C-alpha positions as CSV (number, residue, x, y, z in Angstrom):
1,M,78.2,-31.1,-84.0
2,K,76.5,-31.7,-80.6
3,R,74.3,-34.5,-80.2
4,L,70.6,-33.6,-79.5
5,I,70.2,-36.8,-77.3
6,R,72.8,-37.4,-74.6
7,E,73.7,-40.8,-73.8
8,T,73.1,-41.6,-70.1
9,E,73.7,-44.3,-67.6
10,K,71.0,-46.8,-66.8
11,P,68.9,-44.9,-64.2
12,S,69.3,-46.4,-60.6
13,F,66.9,-49.2,-59.0
14,P,65.5,-46.4,-56.6
15,A,64.8,-44.3,-59.5
16,Q,63.3,-47.1,-61.7
17,C,61.2,-47.8,-58.6
18,R,59.9,-44.2,-58.3
19,V,59.0,-44.5,-62.1
20,L,57.2,-47.8,-61.3
21,A,55.3,-46.1,-58.3
22,E,54.4,-43.2,-60.4
23,A,53.0,-45.4,-63.2
24,A,51.0,-47.3,-60.6
25,V,49.3,-44.2,-59.2
26,L,48.8,-42.8,-63.0
27,W,47.0,-45.9,-63.7
28,A,45.1,-46.1,-60.5
29,L,44.0,-42.5,-61.4
30,L,43.0,-43.4,-64.9
31,A,40.9,-46.2,-63.5
32,A,39.4,-44.1,-61.1
33,G,38.4,-41.7,-63.9
34,A,37.0,-44.8,-65.7
35,Q,34.6,-45.7,-62.8
36,L,33.1,-42.1,-63.0
37,L,32.4,-42.6,-66.6
38,L,31.4,-46.4,-66.5
39,P,28.4,-48.0,-64.4
40,A,30.1,-49.7,-61.4
41,E,28.8,-52.7,-59.7
42,K,27.5,-51.9,-56.2
43,T,28.2,-54.6,-53.5
44,A,27.7,-54.2,-49.9
45,L,30.5,-54.0,-47.7
46,P,30.3,-56.0,-44.4
47,E,30.2,-54.4,-41.0
48,G,31.9,-55.2,-37.5
49,A,34.1,-58.1,-37.2
50,A,33.2,-59.0,-41.0
51,L,34.7,-55.7,-42.3
52,A,38.0,-56.3,-40.3
53,W,38.2,-59.9,-41.9
54,A,37.4,-58.2,-45.3
55,A,40.1,-55.7,-44.7
56,L,42.7,-58.3,-43.8
57,R,41.7,-60.5,-46.9
58,I,41.5,-57.7,-49.4
59,C,44.6,-55.6,-48.2
60,L,47.0,-58.3,-47.4
61,V,46.1,-62.0,-47.9
62,T,44.7,-61.5,-51.5
63,P,47.6,-59.5,-52.9
64,L,50.1,-61.8,-51.6
65,A,48.4,-64.7,-52.9
66,E,48.0,-63.2,-56.3
67,E,51.5,-62.0,-56.6
68,L,52.9,-65.4,-55.3
69,A,50.6,-67.1,-58.1
70,F,51.2,-64.8,-61.0
71,R,54.4,-63.0,-60.6
72,G,56.1,-65.9,-58.5
73,G,54.6,-68.8,-60.4
74,A,53.0,-67.9,-63.8
75,L,55.7,-65.4,-64.8
76,Y,58.5,-67.9,-64.3
77,L,56.7,-70.7,-66.0
78,L,56.0,-68.4,-69.0
79,Q,59.8,-67.4,-69.4
80,P,60.1,-69.5,-72.5
81,L,58.0,-66.8,-74.2
82,G,60.7,-64.2,-73.6
83,G,60.5,-61.4,-70.9
84,A,58.1,-59.0,-72.4
85,G,55.7,-61.9,-73.6
86,A,55.8,-63.5,-70.1
87,V,54.9,-60.2,-68.5
88,V,52.0,-59.6,-70.9
89,V,50.4,-63.0,-70.7
90,Q,50.9,-63.4,-66.9
91,A,49.0,-59.7,-66.9
92,V,46.1,-60.7,-69.2
93,L,45.7,-64.0,-66.9
94,F,45.6,-61.9,-63.9
95,A,43.0,-59.5,-65.5
96,A,40.9,-62.1,-66.4
97,L,40.6,-63.0,-62.7
98,H,38.9,-59.7,-61.9
99,G,35.1,-59.2,-62.1
100,S,33.9,-56.3,-64.2
101,W,35.2,-55.0,-67.4
102,T,36.8,-51.9,-65.5
103,A,38.3,-54.0,-62.9
104,R,39.9,-56.3,-65.7
105,A,41.3,-53.1,-67.5
106,Y,42.6,-51.8,-64.2
107,G,44.0,-55.4,-63.5
108,L,45.7,-55.4,-66.8
109,G,47.6,-52.3,-66.2
110,M,48.4,-53.3,-62.7
111,G,49.5,-56.9,-63.8
112,L,51.9,-55.2,-66.3
113,I,53.4,-52.8,-63.7
114,F,53.7,-55.6,-61.3
115,G,55.1,-58.1,-63.7
116,W,57.5,-55.5,-64.9
117,A,58.5,-54.9,-61.2
118,A,59.1,-58.9,-60.5
119,R,61.2,-59.3,-63.5
120,K,63.4,-56.1,-62.8
121,A,63.8,-56.8,-59.3
122,K,63.9,-60.6,-59.7
123,S,61.6,-60.7,-56.8
124,V,57.8,-60.8,-55.9
125,W,58.2,-58.4,-53.3
126,P,58.2,-54.7,-54.7
127,G,55.0,-55.8,-56.8
128,S,53.7,-57.4,-53.5
129,A,54.0,-54.0,-51.8
130,L,52.7,-51.9,-54.5
131,H,49.8,-54.5,-54.7
132,I,49.2,-54.2,-51.0
133,I,49.4,-50.4,-51.2
134,N,46.8,-50.4,-54.1
135,N,44.1,-52.7,-52.6
136,C,44.3,-50.8,-49.1
137,L,43.8,-47.6,-51.3
138,V,41.0,-49.1,-53.1
139,F,39.4,-50.6,-49.8
140,A,39.8,-47.2,-48.2
141,A,37.9,-45.7,-51.3
142,R,35.2,-48.1,-51.2
143,L,34.7,-47.3,-47.2
144,A,34.5,-43.6,-48.2
145,E,32.2,-43.9,-50.9
146,R,29.7,-45.9,-48.6
147,G,30.1,-43.1,-45.7
148,M,32.2,-45.5,-43.7
149,G,35.5,-44.0,-43.8
């Protein structure tokens, strides 16, 4: 009798990274849909040189600092909870750092994805790259929304 489910080898690291990136994009799309349904907090974007500094802070400095703190520090310190437990707890802490409830829900999903990436790769850099890309896309969307893009 043939098996209905074929046993396969563990997916390669590049294949796992592709799935991770697809999950991040899917989560971002779900969060964007939530933004359409839930009232968003409106904040003014800076202009001129302040806009450039804001872009640098939002797109590079903040994601790197958060990845080092949460995936480099908290995830490591929470390892006594077990791998999955550490990923979940650091994601909850990461989400709590973000402002609105929509941002917290989005942060929870991204924290889970970035935590999984850090644990799988044994490095903060894959999650850092995804976090930087995510923040750049969110910043660009905010610029476009305000008619500045």
